[in-house]
C-alpha positions, 0 to 999 in steps of 0.5 A, a space after each residue: 759242119 760242127 767244130 772240132 772238140 775244143 774249138 771256139 764256136 761263132 753264132 748268130 745273134 738269136 731274136 727274142 722268139 729263140 729265148 723262150 727254149 731257153 728260159 728253162 735253165 735261166 729258171 732253173 738255176 734261180 737267176 732272178 733278172 726281175 732287177 735287171 729288166 727294170 734297170 735296163 728299161 728302153 736304153 738296151 734297146 736304143 743302145 748299140 750292143 757291144 760284141 762280146 766273146 764268152 769264156 764258160 766252160 758248162 753248156 748250160 750255163 754258156 747257153 743260158 748266159 748268152 740268151 740273158 745277156 742278149 736278152 736283157 742288156 744291149 750285148 751281141 755274143 759273137 763267140 763263145 769258148 769252153 776252154 783256154 786253148 780254143 778261148 786264146 786261139 779265137 782272141 788271136 785269130 778274130 778279136 780284133 775291134 771290129 769283132 771284139 768288144 767285150 770278153 767275158 771269162 770264167 776262171 775255173 775251165 774243164 781245160 785250162 784256166 780263166 787266167 791263162 785266158 786273161 794272161 793272153 789276153 793282155 798281152 795281145 794289146 788290143 781295145 777290149 773289156 775283159 771281165 771275170 764272171 766266176 763262182 770263185 770271187 774271192 778277194 785274192 783272186 779278184 786281185 789276180 785277175 784284176 792284175 792280169 788286166 779284167 777291169 771288173 769281177 762278178 760273182 756268177 751266183 750273185 752278181 748277175 743284175 750287176 754285170 747287166 748294168 755294166 754292159 749296158 753302161 759300156 755300150 753307152 759309152 761306145 
């Protein structure tokens, strides 16, 4: 059964073999994860994965990020949402400590805003870590995101290896 338009999609983690079909979009964006792979080493394999919820409106970027995070970091993506409304709904309904450790949010969405997601998630007072992954990581936007409860802000075009390293640190602490 397909979800209604704008509804959050829950999906099981993919096996490593499944990533081969997703590698093309990662290469097409020119993302070089070699530094993250060498930094990850065997630690990512031995660490309990973080349960992450991803808010990203672009299907190609969303699937590429899911594949990269699950393969290169100790992360299991337990849900995704393409817009503010479905993200807030998922976090309100299923975003408890057993469901989610990490919320990764893009700022500009086709419907709503990542800032609205951060605000609503912050108001829920749950014990998750929120980070922003956006192409619009200006100093002013970083300050606004941190004020709304984000722990870190990563530039989508330059900081993916830092996001993966941050996920490793979080997983080791949990």
